[in-house]
N, C-alpha and C positions, 0 to 999 in steps of 0.2 A: 032216627031223626036227630038225636042229640049230636051225633057225629057230623051230620050235614050242617047243622047250625054252627058248630065249632069251625068247620072247614070254611063256611061262608064268611064267618067273622074274620078268620085269618086272611082270606082272600081280600076282604075289604081293607084290612090292615096293610097288606102288601101293595094293593093298588093305591092306597093312600100315600105310602112311602114313594112309590113311583110318581104319583101326582105332585109330590113336593118338588120334583125336579122338572117334570115335563109340563110345559104350559098347556092350559086348557083342561086339565084334570084337577078337580078340587081335592087336593090331597088330605088336609086335615079333616074336612067334613066327612070324607069317605072312611077314614080311619075311625072317626067317631061313630059312624053307622055300625062298624064292626063291634065297638064297645056296646052300643045300644042292643045289638043282637045278643051279646053275652048277657046283658042285664035282663032282657025280656025272656030269654031262655031260663035264667034263674038256676040252672043246674051246675054252673061252674063255680068252683071255690078256689081260694088261694091255699097255700101250704097250711095256714092256720085254720082252715075250714070255713072262712067267712066268704059270703057272696059279694059281688060288686054292688056297692050301695047306690041308691038314688042320688045321694049327696055328691058322691064322686063323679057320677055320670053328669050331673048338672054343672059341677065345677069344670069338668072337661068341656062341656058345651060352651061355657063362658070363655075358656081359654081359646078354643077353636074359633069362636066368633071374633075375639080380639085379634088373633093371628091372621084371620082371613081379611079383616079390615086393614090391619097393618100391611099386609101384602100388597095392597093397592096404594097406600099412603106413603110408605117408606121409600120405595124406589123413586117416586115422584119427588119426594123431599131431597134425596141424595142428588138427583138430577138437577133440581133447581138450585141446590146449595153449591154445586160446582159450575153453575152458569149454563147448564143445558136447557133444552127446550123439549116440548112434546114431540117434536120431529125426531130428536135424538132417541127418545124412548121408543118411538115407532120403529126406528132403524134397528135398535137393539132387539126388539121383539121379533121383527122379521128375520134378522140374522139368526136369532135363537131358534126360530121355527124351521128355517132351512137347515141349519146345522144339526138339529135334532134327528133328522132323517139320515144323516151321514155318520157322525160319530160324536161322542161326548166332548172331545177336544175341540172339534170344529164348531160345536154348539157355543162354546165359550169364545172362540176366536171370531166367529161370524157375528156374534152378539156385539162384541167390541167394535169390529169393523163396521157393522151396520150403524151403530150409534155415531161413530166417527164420521162416516160418509154422509149420513143424513144431516148431522150438525154442520159439516163443512159445505155441502152442496145445497141443501134446502133451507137451512137456517142462517146461511151467510155468516157463519162463525169463522174466526181465524183458525189456522191449523193448530196452534197451541191451545186455543179455547176449545176446539173440537176434541182434542185429546183429553183435556181436563174433563169436559162434559161426558165423554165416552167412559172414562174411568169412574166418574161419579155414578153414571147409570149402571155400570157393571158392579160397583160396590153395593148399590141398592139391591140389585138382583141377588148378589151373593148373600147379603144380610137376610133378605126375605126367604131365600131358599134354605139357608142355614136354620133359621128359626122354625120353618115348616118341617124340616127333616128331624130336628130335635123333638118337636111335638109329636110327629107321627111315629117316631121310633119309640118314644115312651108309651104312647097308646098301644103300639104293637106289642110291647112287653106286657102291658096290662092284659091285652087280649089273650096272649099265650098263657099267662099265669092263670087266668080265670077259665080258659077253655079246657085246660088239662089239669 
């Protein structure tokens, strides 16, 4: 049973890391569920012999909550800051989803192209303004993805440390 819980916690951690990149999967919350499993199991200890504390678990819950909220706010802020609109954000999201099924490189390229085209064609932005807005949308995406990856990677480290 202990092995099954450790494996499940690690799977949640891995899916959390994947979810930091792939839209539609709540990466940090899933990684936190992995930490919760380790805490509830209570059998895992670090090298010093101490278990994952409730305080650490609750601090991580706060961090995950803040990052999840930021993931919605920051891209919109970057888009608005560079003169973009919601239409550009929609274009970036659609491009990202289409590219996700083809390759990681196309995920980025189609996200930029989608934001640019939606700004140019649907938001009646100038070509220069559309490029600026597309870059702002993309920077917001990169920032959000980066912060989620850092968070889930650290939680994955904690899961592994306490699972074994």
